[in-house]
C-alpha positions in Angstrom: 67.4 19.7 40.2 67.4 16.8 37.7 63.8 17.4 36.7 64.4 21.1 36.3 67.5 20.5 34.1 65.4 18.0 32.0 62.7 20.6 31.5 65.2 23.2 30.4 66.7 20.8 27.9 63.2 19.9 26.6 62.4 23.6 26.2 65.5 24.2 24.2 64.8 21.2 22.0 61.3 22.3 21.2 62.4 25.9 20.5 65.0 24.6 18.1 62.4 22.5 16.4 59.9 25.4 16.1 62.5 27.9 14.9 64.0 25.4 12.4 60.5 24.7 11.0 59.8 28.4 10.5 63.2 28.9 8.8 62.4 25.8 6.6 59.1 27.3 5.5 60.7 30.7 4.7 63.3 28.8 2.6 60.6 26.8 0.8 58.7 30.0 0.0 61.8 31.7 -1.4 62.6 28.7 -3.5 59.1 28.6 -5.0 58.8 32.3 -5.9 60.8 35.5 -6.2 60.6 38.1 -3.5 58.4 40.3 -5.8 56.1 37.4 -6.5 55.8 36.7 -2.8 55.0 40.3 -2.0 52.3 40.4 -4.7 50.9 37.1 -3.5 50.8 38.2 0.1 48.9 41.3 -0.9 46.4 39.1 -2.8 46.0 36.9 0.3 45.4 39.9 2.6 42.7 41.4 0.4 40.9 38.2 -0.6 37.8 36.8 0.9 38.9 33.9 3.1 35.7 31.9 3.5 35.9 28.1 3.0 37.3 27.1 0.7 39.9 29.7 -0.4 43.1 28.0 -1.6 46.1 30.3 -1.3 48.1 28.1 -3.6 45.5 29.0 -6.3 44.7 32.7 -5.6 48.3 33.7 -5.0 51.2 31.3 -5.5 53.1 28.5 -3.6 55.8 30.9 -2.5 53.4 33.5 -1.0 51.3 30.8 0.6 54.2 29.2 2.4 55.6 32.6 3.3 52.2 33.5 4.9 52.3 30.2 6.8 55.8 31.0 8.0 54.6 34.5 9.1 51.7 33.0 11.1 54.1 30.6 12.8 56.5 33.5 13.6 53.6 35.4 15.2 52.7 32.4 17.4 56.3 31.9 18.5 56.8 35.6 19.3 53.6 35.6 21.4 54.7 32.4 23.2 58.1 33.9 24.0 56.8 37.4 25.0 54.3 35.8 27.4 56.9 33.3 28.7 54.7 30.3 28.1 56.4 27.0 28.2 56.6 25.0 25.0 54.4 21.9 25.3 52.3 19.6 23.1 49.6 22.3 23.0 52.1 24.7 21.7 52.9 22.5 18.8 49.2 22.0 18.1 48.6 25.8 18.1 51.7 26.4 16.0 50.8 23.9 13.2 47.1 24.6 13.1 48.0 28.2 12.3 50.7 27.1 9.9 48.2 24.9 8.1 45.3 27.2 7.9 47.6 30.0 6.8 47.5 28.2 3.5 43.7 28.7 3.2 42.1 31.3 5.3 44.4 33.0 7.9 46.9 35.8 7.7 48.5 38.0 10.3 46.4 41.1 9.4 43.0 39.5 10.0 44.3 37.7 13.1 45.4 40.8 15.1 41.9 42.1 16.0 40.9 38.7 17.5 44.1 38.5 19.5 43.4 42.1 20.7 39.9 41.1 21.8 41.3 38.3 23.9 43.9 40.6 25.4 41.1 43.0 26.5 39.1 40.1 27.9 42.1 39.0 30.0 42.7 42.6 31.3 39.1 42.9 32.3 39.3 39.6 34.1 42.4 40.7 35.9 44.5 37.8 34.6 47.5 37.5 32.3 47.0 37.1 28.6 49.0 33.8 28.8 45.9 32.2 30.4 43.8 32.6 27.2 46.5 32.8 24.5 45.9 29.3 23.2 42.1 29.8 23.0 42.8 33.0 21.0 45.3 31.3 18.7 42.8 28.5 18.0 40.1 31.1 17.7 41.8 32.7 14.7 39.6 30.3 12.7 37.1 33.2 12.6 39.5 35.5 10.8 37.4 35.2 7.6 34.6 37.0 9.4 36.8 40.0 9.9 37.8 40.1 6.2 34.2 39.5 5.1 32.9 42.6 6.8 35.1 44.8 4.6 33.3 43.4 1.5 29.9 42.7 2.9 29.0 46.0 4.5 27.5 48.8 2.4 29.5 51.7 3.8 32.7 53.3 2.8 36.0 51.3 2.9 37.1 53.2 6.0 33.9 52.6 7.9 33.9 48.9 6.9 37.4 48.5 8.1 36.5 50.0 11.5 33.5 47.7 11.9 35.6 44.7 10.8 38.2 45.4 13.4 35.5 45.9 16.1 33.9 42.6 15.1 37.3 40.8 15.4 37.8 42.3 18.8 34.3 41.1 19.8 35.1 37.6 18.6 38.4 37.5 20.6 36.5 38.8 23.6 33.7 36.3 23.5 35.6 33.1 22.6 37.4 32.4 25.9 34.3 31.9 28.1 32.4 30.2 25.3 35.2 27.7 24.6 35.4 26.8 28.3 31.6 26.1 28.3 31.6 24.0 25.1 34.5 21.8 26.4 32.2 20.4 29.0 29.6 19.6 26.4 31.7 16.9 24.6 33.9 16.2 27.7 37.2 16.4 25.9 36.4 14.0 23.1 36.6 16.7 20.4 40.2 17.9 20.2 39.1 20.8 18.1 37.0 22.3 20.9 37.5 25.9 19.9 36.3 25.0 16.4 33.0 23.9 18.0 32.7 27.1 20.0 33.7 29.3 17.0 31.1 27.5 14.9 28.3 28.4 17.4 29.5 32.0 17.5 29.9 32.3 13.7 26.3 30.9 13.3 24.9 33.6 15.6 26.8 36.4 13.9 25.8 35.2 10.4 22.1 35.0 11.5 22.3 38.6 12.8 23.9 39.8 9.5 21.2 38.0 7.5 18.5 39.7 9.6 19.9 43.0 8.2 19.9 41.7 4.6 23.6 41.0 4.6 24.4 37.5 3.2 27.7 36.0 2.3 28.2 34.1 -0.9 29.9 30.7 -0.9 33.5 30.3 -2.1 35.2 27.4 -3.7 38.8 27.9 -4.9 40.9 24.7 -5.0 44.2 23.8 -6.6 44.1 20.3 -8.1 47.1 17.9 -8.5 49.9 16.4 -6.5 53.2 18.1 -7.5 56.1 15.7 -7.0 58.2 18.5 -5.4 55.5 19.1 -2.8 55.3 15.4 -2.0 59.1 15.3 -1.5 59.1 18.4 0.7 56.4 17.0 3.0 57.9 13.5 3.3 61.4 15.1 3.7 60.2 17.4 6.4 58.5 14.6 8.3 61.5 12.4 7.9 63.7 15.1 9.4 61.3 15.5 12.3 61.4 11.8 13.0 65.2 11.7 12.9 65.4 14.7 15.2 63.1 12.9 17.6 65.1 9.7 17.3 68.3 11.7 18.0 66.8 13.2 21.1 65.7 9.7 22.2 69.3 8.5 21.7 68.2 6.1 19.0 65.5 4.4 21.0 62.3 3.7 19.1 60.6 1.5 21.7 59.3 4.5 23.7 57.2 5.4 20.7 54.9 2.4 21.5 54.1 3.8 24.9 52.3 6.8 23.3 49.7 4.4 21.9 48.4 3.6 25.4 46.8 7.1 25.7 43.2 7.4 24.6 44.0 11.0 23.5 41.1 12.6 25.4 41.9 16.2 26.3 44.1 17.1 28.0 46.6 14.6 26.5 49.8 16.5 26.2 52.3 13.9 24.8 55.3 16.2 25.6 54.5 16.1 29.3 53.7 12.4 29.3 56.2 10.9 26.9 58.9 13.5 26.2 60.0 15.5 23.2 61.7 12.8 21.2 58.9 10.3 21.4 56.3 13.0 20.6 58.2 14.3 17.5 58.5 10.8 16.2 54.8 10.3 16.7 54.1 13.5 14.8 56.3 12.5 11.9 54.6 9.1 11.6 51.1 10.7 11.7 52.2 13.3 9.1 53.6 10.6 6.8 50.4 8.6 7.2 48.3 11.6 6.2 50.2 12.3 3.1 50.2 8.7 2.1 46.4 8.5 2.6 45.8 11.4 0.2 48.1 9.9 -2.4 46.6 6.5 -2.2 43.0 7.8 -2.7 44.2 10.0 -5.6 43.5 13.2 -3.7 44.9 16.7 -4.2 47.8 18.4 -2.4 45.9 21.7 -2.4 46.5 24.4 0.1 43.6 23.2 2.3 44.9 19.6 2.2 48.5 20.5 3.0 47.1 22.7 5.7 45.0 19.8 7.1 48.1 17.5 7.1 50.1 20.1 9.0 47.2 20.6 11.5 47.0 16.9 12.3 50.8 16.7 12.4 50.6 19.3 15.2 47.8 17.5 17.1 49.9 14.4 17.1 51.6 16.1 20.0 48.2 16.6 21.7 46.1 13.5 21.5 46.4 11.9 18.1 48.3 8.8 17.2 47.8 6.1 14.6 46.0 3.7 16.9 43.2 6.1 17.6 43.3 8.0 14.3 43.1 5.1 11.8 39.6 3.9 12.8 38.2 7.4 12.4 39.7 8.0 8.9 38.7 4.5 7.8 35.2 5.4 9.0 35.2 8.4 6.6 36.4 6.2 3.8 33.8 3.6 4.5 31.1 6.2 4.4 32.1 7.0 0.8 31.4 3.3 -0.1 28.0 3.5 1.6 26.8 7.0 0.6 26.8 9.3 -2.4 30.2 10.8 -1.6 33.5 10.1 -3.3 36.7 9.9 -1.3 38.4 12.5 -3.6 35.7 15.1 -3.1 37.5 18.2 -1.5 35.2 18.3 1.5 35.6 14.5 2.0 39.3 14.7 1.8 39.3 17.3 4.5 36.8 15.3 6.6 39.1 12.3 6.5 42.1 14.3 7.7 40.2 16.2 10.4 38.4 13.1 11.7 41.5 13.0 13.9 39.7 15.4 16.1 37.5 12.6 17.4 40.3 10.1 17.7 39.8 10.1 21.5 36.5 8.2 20.9 38.4 5.4 19.2 41.1 5.6 21.9 38.6 5.4 24.8 35.9 3.1 23.4 37.7 1.1 20.7 38.1 1.0 16.9 34.5 0.1 16.2 33.3 3.3 18.0 35.9 5.3 16.1 34.7 3.8 12.8 31.1 4.8 13.5 32.3 8.2 14.5 34.0 8.7 11.2 31.0 7.5 9.3 28.7 9.9 11.2 31.1 12.8 10.8 31.1 12.4 7.0 27.4 13.1 6.9 27.3 15.9 9.5 30.2 17.9 8.1 28.6 18.1 4.6 25.8 20.1 6.2 27.3 22.3 8.8 29.3 24.7 6.5 26.0 26.2 5.2 25.1 27.3 8.7 27.7 30.1 8.7 28.5 30.5 5.0 31.9 28.9 5.4 33.1 31.7 7.7 34.3 29.3 10.4 37.5 27.7 9.1 37.2 24.9 11.6 34.0 23.5 10.0 35.2 20.0 10.8 35.8 20.9 14.4 32.2 22.2 14.6 30.9 19.0 13.1 33.0 16.8 15.4 31.5 18.6 18.4 28.0 17.4 17.4 29.3 13.9 16.7 30.9 13.7 20.2 27.8 15.2 21.9 25.6 12.5 20.3 27.9 9.5 20.6 29.6 10.0 24.0 26.4 9.7 26.2 25.3 6.6 24.2 28.7 5.0 24.4 29.1 5.7 28.1 25.6 4.4 28.8 26.4 1.2 26.8 29.7 0.7 28.5 28.2 1.1 31.9 25.4 -1.4 31.0 28.0 -3.8 29.5 30.1 -3.7 32.7 27.0 -4.3 34.9 26.2 -7.3 32.9 
């Protein structure tokens, strides 16, 4: 009875946090732009090509971008509630990855066909949609492929739309079994597993399209600068998250140290292992660290960067903490000192943030391994985007899959040899 009451309280606490966050984003949007400007901006977001990198701050406006982010979070919460799925660390990861990427590539319109495809797959498998919902939510990284078909195909607009919707349904149908297979390839050391599966699928689709003479052009739209108001909003939101977690923990900070003992390897749901309050405090600290890193290197708070920060903020409930994240991000920074890259290059800024996806390597094998993983990721991620013309939003997740597949067998072999000796 006590455990059941505790679970009910935790569910209410998480629901309050998620709903409050959505309301906060809607308020930020309405403070940044008038309703008319938001409507016009949302229209621009929906009809734009969403391939990497398409910054919604730049092609629309701040208000429309945050409103689109709030709508994506609303969609996630509605689905979670309809399917009666409990709120866990994975829920927060799914919520904030969609909130983040809704600033540079996702919108509810392009997301619906993929969700429909997964629903059809679940029906044909004879199971509930709840079993595959998270895979589908993470799989929305291929939403740009749906939009791309409208512009790429040589037919009329109506025919292009039908084909685009059919492709989205196909993507949602194929991703669940593919994601289950790829998870075994990196053995849970890439937290962005669906990004790896989606990259493989996107590569195949793009190859087929190119065989028919249909080739996508690269996109690079990026808002430069670090607006003070945006810095204050991010720090303010993370501070409120920390205080809410501290209140739940009745003022106790010490439990936060316990979260550092987890390597972070999937499945590492901090809500289940350490509770709501501790997890929210960890999320806040990771979020503050991400913002501070970007400011310290002189980076940009563009849509993609803010989206990346929100994504890692969410995964701080599902595997990421400072102890396993810092070695990886330092590895990316070190790579800029050794190679031709600059830390302020847009792709490198993103690589630094999303290196959190291989944080379990540092958590399991130590900081030196994490450092090398970050260095290797910096090289790999600069090449992978070309494989699918930027149509997989989780390009870093795809790159991290290869890094983990290469490093884990070697590390495990070395560790076994080291123990024998």
